[in-house]
DSSP file (Angstrom, degrees, kcal/mol; ACC not computed):
  #  RESIDUE AA STRUCTURE BP1 BP2  ACC     N-H-->O    O-->H-N    N-H-->O    O-->H-N    TCO  KAPPA ALPHA  PHI   PSI    X-CA   Y-CA   Z-CA
    1    1 A M              0   0    0      0, 0.0    85,-2.6     0, 0.0     2,-0.4   0.000 360.0 360.0 360.0 149.0    0.0    0.0    0.0
    2    2 A Y  E     -AB  55  85A   0     53,-2.5    53,-2.9    83,-0.3     2,-0.4  -0.989 360.0-147.7-131.0 138.6    1.1    3.6   -0.7
    3    3 A A  E     -AB  54  84A   0     81,-3.3    81,-2.3    -2,-0.4     2,-0.6  -0.835   3.8-149.8-104.5 141.3    0.0    6.8    0.9
    4    4 A A  E     -AB  53  83A   0     49,-2.9    49,-2.0    -2,-0.4     2,-0.6  -0.961  13.8-161.7-106.3 121.1   -0.3   10.2   -0.7
    5    5 A L  E     -AB  52  82A   0     77,-3.0    77,-2.3    -2,-0.6     2,-0.5  -0.917   9.1-172.9-108.3 117.0    0.4   13.0    1.7
    6    6 A V  E     -AB  51  81A   0     45,-2.5    45,-2.3    -2,-0.6     2,-0.4  -0.944   9.1-169.0-118.7 126.2   -0.9   16.4    0.6
    7    7 A T  E     +AB  50  80A   0     73,-2.4    72,-2.5    -2,-0.5    73,-1.9  -0.934  20.8 164.7-109.3 134.9   -0.3   19.7    2.3
    8    8 A L  E     -AB  49  78A   0     41,-2.2    41,-3.1    -2,-0.4     2,-0.4  -0.943  32.3-127.7-145.3 164.7   -2.2   22.7    1.2
    9    9 A T  E     -AB  48  77A   0     68,-2.5    68,-2.4    -2,-0.3     2,-0.4  -0.902  18.8-158.1-113.7 148.6   -3.3   26.2    2.1
   10   10 A I  E     - B   0  76A   0     37,-3.0    66,-0.2    -2,-0.4    65,-0.1  -0.991  20.6-126.6-129.3 124.8   -6.9   27.4    2.0
   11   11 A D    >   -     0   0    0     64,-2.5     3,-2.0    -2,-0.4     4,-0.3  -0.592  20.6-142.4 -66.8 117.1   -7.9   31.0    1.7
   12   12 A P  G >  S+     0   0    0      0, 0.0     3,-1.0     0, 0.0    -1,-0.2   0.813  99.1  59.9 -55.0 -32.2  -10.2   31.5    4.8
   13   13 A A  G 3  S+     0   0    0      1,-0.2     4,-0.1     2,-0.1    -2,-0.1   0.744 112.9  38.3 -67.9 -21.7  -12.5   33.7    2.7
   14   14 A Q  G <> S+     0   0    0     -3,-2.0     4,-2.5     1,-0.1    -1,-0.2   0.245  82.3 111.5-111.3  11.7  -13.1   30.9    0.3
   15   15 A A  H <> S+     0   0    0     -3,-1.0     4,-2.7    -4,-0.3     5,-0.2   0.882  76.4  51.5 -56.6 -43.6  -13.2   28.0    2.8
   16   16 A P  H  > S+     0   0    0      0, 0.0     4,-2.1     0, 0.0    -1,-0.2   0.918 113.0  45.1 -61.6 -40.8  -16.9   27.3    2.3
   17   17 A A  H  > S+     0   0    0      2,-0.2     4,-2.2     1,-0.2    -2,-0.2   0.875 112.9  51.4 -68.6 -36.8  -16.5   27.1   -1.4
   18   18 A A  H  X S+     0   0    0     -4,-2.5     4,-2.1     2,-0.2    -1,-0.2   0.909 109.8  49.6 -65.4 -41.7  -13.4   24.9   -1.0
   19   19 A A  H  X S+     0   0    0     -4,-2.7     4,-2.3    -5,-0.2    -2,-0.2   0.900 110.3  50.6 -63.8 -40.8  -15.3   22.6    1.3
   20   20 A A  H  X S+     0   0    0     -4,-2.1     4,-2.8     1,-0.2     5,-0.3   0.911 109.7  50.3 -63.4 -42.0  -18.1   22.3   -1.2
   21   21 A A  H  X>S+     0   0    0     -4,-2.2     4,-2.3     1,-0.2     5,-2.1   0.881 109.3  52.5 -63.7 -37.8  -15.7   21.5   -4.0
   22   22 A L  I  <>S+     0   0    0     -4,-2.1     5,-2.9     3,-0.2    -2,-0.2   0.952 115.9  38.9 -60.3 -49.6  -14.1   18.8   -1.8
   23   23 A M  I  <5S+     0   0    0     -4,-2.3    -2,-0.2     1,-0.2    -1,-0.2   0.875 125.3  35.7 -70.8 -38.5  -17.4   17.1   -1.1
   24   24 A E  I  <5S+     0   0    0     -4,-2.8    -3,-0.2    -5,-0.2    -2,-0.2   0.743 134.9   9.5 -92.1 -25.1  -19.0   17.5   -4.5
   25   25 A D  I  X5S+     0   0    0     -4,-2.3     4,-1.5    -5,-0.3    -3,-0.2   0.752 123.7  44.9-121.2 -54.9  -16.0   17.0   -6.9
   26   26 A V  I  ><S+     0   0    0     -5,-2.1     4,-2.5     1,-0.2     5,-0.2   0.952 111.4  48.4 -67.2 -53.2  -12.8   15.8   -5.2
   27   27 A L  H  ><S+     0   0    0     -5,-2.9     4,-3.0     1,-0.2     5,-0.2   0.912 110.9  49.7 -59.2 -46.2  -14.1   13.1   -3.0
   28   28 A P  H  > S+     0   0    0      0, 0.0     4,-1.4     0, 0.0    -1,-0.2   0.897 112.8  48.6 -59.7 -37.0  -16.2   11.3   -5.7
   29   29 A R  H  < S+     0   0    0     -4,-1.5     4,-0.3     2,-0.2    -2,-0.2   0.903 114.5  44.1 -69.4 -40.6  -13.3   11.4   -8.0
   30   30 A I  H >< S+     0   0    0     -4,-2.5     3,-1.4     1,-0.2    -1,-0.2   0.924 110.6  54.6 -70.5 -43.0  -10.8   10.0   -5.5
   31   31 A R  H 3< S+     0   0    0     -4,-3.0    -1,-0.2     1,-0.3    -2,-0.2   0.836 111.7  45.3 -58.6 -32.5  -13.3    7.3   -4.2
   32   32 A S  T 3< S+     0   0    0     -4,-1.4    -1,-0.3    -5,-0.2    -2,-0.2   0.462  88.6 116.6 -91.2  -0.6  -13.7    6.0   -7.8
   33   33 A A  S X  S-     0   0    0     -3,-1.4     3,-1.8    -4,-0.3     2,-0.1  -0.381  79.6 -93.2 -69.6 145.7  -10.0    6.1   -8.6
   34   34 A S  T 3  S+     0   0    0      1,-0.3    -1,-0.1    -2,-0.1    29,-0.1  -0.350 107.7   8.7 -58.6 129.6   -8.3    2.8   -9.3
   35   35 A G  T 3  S+     0   0    0      1,-0.2    21,-1.6    20,-0.1    -1,-0.3   0.443  83.9 157.2  81.5   0.8   -6.8    1.2   -6.2
   36   36 A F  E <   +C   55   0A   0     -3,-1.8    -1,-0.2    19,-0.2    19,-0.2  -0.384   8.4 165.0 -63.0 132.8   -8.3    3.6   -3.7
   37   37 A L  E     -     0   0A   0     17,-3.1     2,-0.3     1,-0.4    18,-0.2   0.749  56.9 -24.7-113.7 -49.3   -8.5    2.1   -0.2
   38   38 A T  E     -C   54   0A   0     16,-1.3    16,-3.2     2,-0.0    -1,-0.4  -0.980  51.6-159.8-161.3 164.2   -9.1    4.9    2.3
   39   39 A G  E     -C   53   0A   0     -2,-0.3     2,-0.4    14,-0.3    14,-0.3  -0.996   4.4-161.8-154.2 152.2   -8.6    8.7    2.9
   40   40 A Y  E     -C   52   0A   0     12,-2.6    12,-2.7    -2,-0.3     2,-0.5  -0.999   1.0-168.9-136.7 131.5   -8.4   11.2    5.6
   41   41 A W  E     -C   51   0A   0     -2,-0.4    10,-0.2    10,-0.2     2,-0.2  -0.974  19.5-146.5-120.9 113.9   -8.8   15.0    5.3
   42   42 A L  E     -C   50   0A   0      8,-2.8     8,-0.6    -2,-0.5     3,-0.1  -0.523  26.5 -99.0 -84.1 147.1   -7.9   16.9    8.4
   43   43 A E  E     -     0   0A   0     -2,-0.2    -1,-0.1     6,-0.1     5,-0.1  -0.400  48.1-106.4 -61.8 133.6   -9.6   20.0    9.5
   44   44 A P  E     -     0   0A   0      0, 0.0     2,-0.4     0, 0.0     5,-0.2  -0.298  29.9-159.1 -64.0 146.0   -7.5   23.1    8.4
   45   45 A V  E >  S-C   48   0A   0      3,-2.4     3,-1.8     1,-0.1    -3,-0.0  -0.996  75.0 -13.0-126.7 124.8   -5.7   25.0   11.1
   46   46 A D  T 3  S-     0   0    0     -2,-0.4    -1,-0.1     1,-0.3     3,-0.1   0.862 130.8 -52.7  52.2  39.5   -4.6   28.6   10.4
   47   47 A G  T 3  S+     0   0    0      1,-0.2   -37,-3.0   -38,-0.1     2,-0.5   0.526 113.5 117.2  79.3   5.6   -5.4   28.1    6.7
   48   48 A R  E <   -AC   9  45A   0     -3,-1.8    -3,-2.4   -39,-0.2     2,-0.3  -0.925  41.8-172.5-111.7 130.7   -3.3   25.0    6.3
   49   49 A G  E     -A    8   0A   0    -41,-3.1   -41,-2.2    -2,-0.5     2,-0.3  -0.761   6.5-164.6-117.3 164.1   -4.8   21.6    5.4
   50   50 A F  E     -AC   7  42A   0     -8,-0.6    -8,-2.8    -2,-0.3     2,-0.3  -0.993   5.7-178.5-148.6 138.1   -3.5   18.1    5.2
   51   51 A S  E     -AC   6  41A   0    -45,-2.3   -45,-2.5    -2,-0.3     2,-0.4  -0.978   9.6-164.1-136.4 153.8   -4.8   14.9    3.6
   52   52 A M  E     -AC   5  40A   0    -12,-2.7   -12,-2.6    -2,-0.3     2,-0.4  -0.975  10.1-179.0-136.1 121.9   -3.7   11.3    3.4
   53   53 A T  E     -AC   4  39A   0    -49,-2.0   -49,-2.9    -2,-0.4     2,-0.4  -0.924  14.0-147.5-118.7 148.2   -5.1    8.9    0.9
   54   54 A V  E     +AC   3  38A   0    -16,-3.2   -17,-3.1    -2,-0.4   -16,-1.3  -0.953  16.8 178.6-122.3 134.3   -4.1    5.3    0.7
   55   55 A F  E     -AC   2  36A   0    -53,-2.9   -53,-2.5    -2,-0.4   -19,-0.2  -0.834  40.0-112.7-127.9 163.3   -4.0    3.2   -2.5
   56   56 A E  S    S+     0   0    0    -21,-1.6     2,-0.3    -2,-0.3   -21,-0.1   0.886  98.4  20.3 -64.2 -40.3   -3.0   -0.3   -3.4
   57   57 A T  S  > S-     0   0    0    -56,-0.1     4,-2.0   -55,-0.1   -55,-0.2  -0.873  74.0-118.9-130.7 161.6    0.1    0.7   -5.4
   58   58 A E  H  > S+     0   0    0     -2,-0.3     4,-2.7     2,-0.2     5,-0.2   0.892 114.9  55.9 -63.5 -40.2    2.4    3.7   -5.8
   59   59 A E  H  > S+     0   0    0      1,-0.2     4,-2.0     2,-0.2    -1,-0.2   0.905 108.0  47.9 -60.9 -42.0    1.4    4.1   -9.4
   60   60 A Q  H  > S+     0   0    0      2,-0.2     4,-1.2     1,-0.2    -1,-0.2   0.900 111.2  51.1 -66.0 -40.3   -2.3    4.3   -8.4
   61   61 A A  H  < S+     0   0    0     -4,-2.0     3,-0.5     1,-0.2     4,-0.3   0.928 111.8  46.9 -61.7 -45.2   -1.5    6.9   -5.7
   62   62 A R  H >< S+     0   0    0     -4,-2.7     3,-0.7     1,-0.2     6,-0.3   0.856 110.4  52.8 -66.3 -34.6    0.4    9.0   -8.1
   63   63 A A  H 3< S+     0   0    0     -4,-2.0    -1,-0.2     1,-0.2    -2,-0.2   0.731 114.2  41.6 -73.5 -21.4   -2.3    8.8  -10.8
   64   64 A A  T 3< S+     0   0    0     -4,-1.2    -1,-0.2    -3,-0.5    -2,-0.2   0.258 100.6  82.3-111.0  11.9   -5.1   10.0   -8.4
   65   65 A T  S X> S-     0   0    0     -3,-0.7     3,-1.3    -4,-0.3     4,-0.7  -0.898  85.7 -53.4-121.2 144.9   -3.3   12.8   -6.5
   66   66 A P  T 34 S+     0   0    0      0, 0.0    -2,-0.1     0, 0.0    -1,-0.0  -0.249 119.9  20.7 -54.7 143.7   -2.7   16.4   -7.5
   67   67 A P  T >4 S+     0   0    0      0, 0.0     3,-0.9     0, 0.0    -4,-0.1  -0.998 127.6  50.8 -85.2  -6.8   -1.5   17.5   -9.9
   68   68 A A  T <4 S+     0   0    0     -3,-1.3    -5,-0.1    -6,-0.3    -4,-0.1   0.859 105.9  57.1 -59.4 -37.1   -2.2   14.3  -11.8
   69   69 A L  T 3< S-     0   0    0     -4,-0.7    -1,-0.3    -7,-0.1    -6,-0.1   0.807  97.1-143.7 -67.0 -28.4   -5.9   14.2  -10.7
   70   70 A G    <   +     0   0    0     -3,-0.9     2,-0.2     1,-0.2    -2,-0.1   0.669  46.0 142.0  78.4  17.1   -6.4   17.6  -12.2
   71   71 A W        -     0   0    0    -45,-0.0     2,-0.3   -46,-0.0    -1,-0.2  -0.588  27.5-171.4 -91.4 155.8   -8.9   18.9   -9.7
   72   72 A T        -     0   0    0     -2,-0.2   -46,-0.1   -51,-0.1     5,-0.1  -0.958   5.8-162.8-136.6 157.2   -9.0   22.4   -8.3
   73   73 A A    >   -     0   0    0      3,-0.3     3,-2.0    -2,-0.3   -55,-0.2  -0.993  38.1 -90.4-139.4 144.4  -10.9   24.0   -5.5
   74   74 A P  T 3  S+     0   0    0      0, 0.0   -56,-0.1     0, 0.0   -53,-0.1  -0.295 109.1   1.1 -57.6 128.6  -11.6   27.7   -4.9
   75   75 A G  T 3  S+     0   0    0      1,-0.2   -64,-2.5   -65,-0.1     2,-0.5   0.569 100.6 126.9  74.6   9.3   -8.9   29.3   -2.7
   76   76 A V  E <   -B   10   0A   0     -3,-2.0     2,-0.5   -66,-0.2    -3,-0.3  -0.873  34.8-176.1-107.0 130.6   -6.9   26.1   -2.4
   77   77 A T  E     -B    9   0A   0    -68,-2.4   -68,-2.5    -2,-0.5     2,-0.5  -0.988  23.3-135.3-123.4 122.2   -3.2   25.9   -3.2
   78   78 A V  E     -B    8   0A   0     -2,-0.5   -70,-0.3   -70,-0.2     3,-0.1  -0.663  23.4-179.7 -76.2 121.1   -1.4   22.5   -3.1
   79   79 A E  E     -     0   0A   0    -72,-2.5     2,-0.3    -2,-0.5   -71,-0.2   0.845  61.1  -6.0 -91.3 -40.3    1.9   23.2   -1.3
   80   80 A S  E     -B    7   0A   0    -73,-1.9   -73,-2.4     2,-0.0     2,-0.4  -0.995  50.4-160.9-156.7 152.9    3.5   19.7   -1.3
   81   81 A V  E     -B    6   0A   0     -2,-0.3     2,-0.3   -75,-0.2   -75,-0.2  -0.996  14.4-179.7-136.2 129.1    2.7   16.1   -2.2
   82   82 A E  E     -B    5   0A   0    -77,-2.3   -77,-3.0    -2,-0.4     2,-0.5  -0.948  14.3-151.9-126.9 150.4    4.7   13.1   -0.9
   83   83 A F  E     +B    4   0A   0     -2,-0.3     2,-0.4   -79,-0.2   -79,-0.2  -0.988  20.3 174.0-122.6 129.5    4.2    9.4   -1.6
   84   84 A R  E     -B    3   0A   0    -81,-2.3   -81,-3.3    -2,-0.5     2,-0.3  -0.991  33.8-115.9-137.0 143.3    5.3    6.8    1.0
   85   85 A R  E     -B    2   0A   0     -2,-0.4     2,-0.6   -83,-0.2   -83,-0.3  -0.584  37.0-117.8 -71.6 136.5    5.0    3.1    1.3
   86   86 A V        -     0   0    0    -85,-2.6     3,-0.1    -2,-0.3    -1,-0.1  -0.689  29.9-173.3 -77.8 117.5    2.8    2.1    4.2
   87   87 A A        +     0   0    0     -2,-0.6     2,-0.3     1,-0.3    -1,-0.2   0.877  68.2   7.1 -81.6 -40.2    5.0    0.2    6.6
   88   88 A V        -     0   0    0      2,-0.0     2,-0.4     0, 0.0    -1,-0.3  -0.997  63.1-171.9-145.3 139.7    2.4   -0.9    9.1
   89   89 A A        +     0   0    0     -2,-0.3     2,-0.3    -3,-0.1    -3,-0.0  -0.993  10.5 166.1-132.7 142.3   -1.4   -0.7    9.1
   90   90 A T        -     0   0    0     -2,-0.4     2,-0.3     4,-0.0    -2,-0.0  -0.953  11.5-163.6-146.5 164.9   -3.9   -1.5   11.9
   91   91 A S     >  -     0   0    0     -2,-0.3     4,-1.7     1,-0.1     3,-0.2  -0.937  38.4-104.2-145.6 167.2   -7.5   -0.8   12.7
   92   92 A Q  H  > S+     0   0    0     -2,-0.3     4,-2.0     1,-0.2     5,-0.2   0.865 118.8  60.6 -61.0 -36.8   -9.9   -0.9   15.6
   93   93 A D  H  > S+     0   0    0      1,-0.2     4,-0.7     2,-0.2    -1,-0.2   0.897 106.3  46.1 -58.3 -41.2  -11.3   -4.2   14.2
   94   94 A E  H  4 S+     0   0    0     -3,-0.2     3,-0.3     1,-0.2    -1,-0.2   0.864 110.5  53.6 -69.3 -35.0   -7.9   -5.8   14.6
   95   95 A A  H  < S+     0   0    0     -4,-1.7    -2,-0.2     1,-0.2    -1,-0.2   0.831 113.4  41.5 -69.0 -32.5   -7.4   -4.4   18.1
   96   96 A S  H  <        0   0    0     -4,-2.0    -1,-0.2     1,-0.2    -2,-0.2   0.539 360.0 360.0 -92.7  -6.3  -10.7   -5.8   19.3
   97   97 A G     <        0   0    0     -4,-0.7    -1,-0.2    -3,-0.3    -2,-0.1   0.443 360.0 360.0 -88.4 360.0  -10.5   -9.2   17.6
């Protein structure tokens, strides 16, 4: 598995429009991307946002992550994108089993 780590800035004046674009455009496109497994979008702090999406392969992660995905959102600037192999994964289901 490979994670795509995206750091971005969000213009506070355009935050509602950026959130709408995330829900209506970005999330559906990522969810339908080949190899998509899970994703997390953290609440912005001081105009800085962070997301982590996980895919089956590095190639799939790269193909579905900005700038390759080709999405834009009002007031959002992608600052950095990193791809990392997931070394260990766990879940609550595994902890309680």
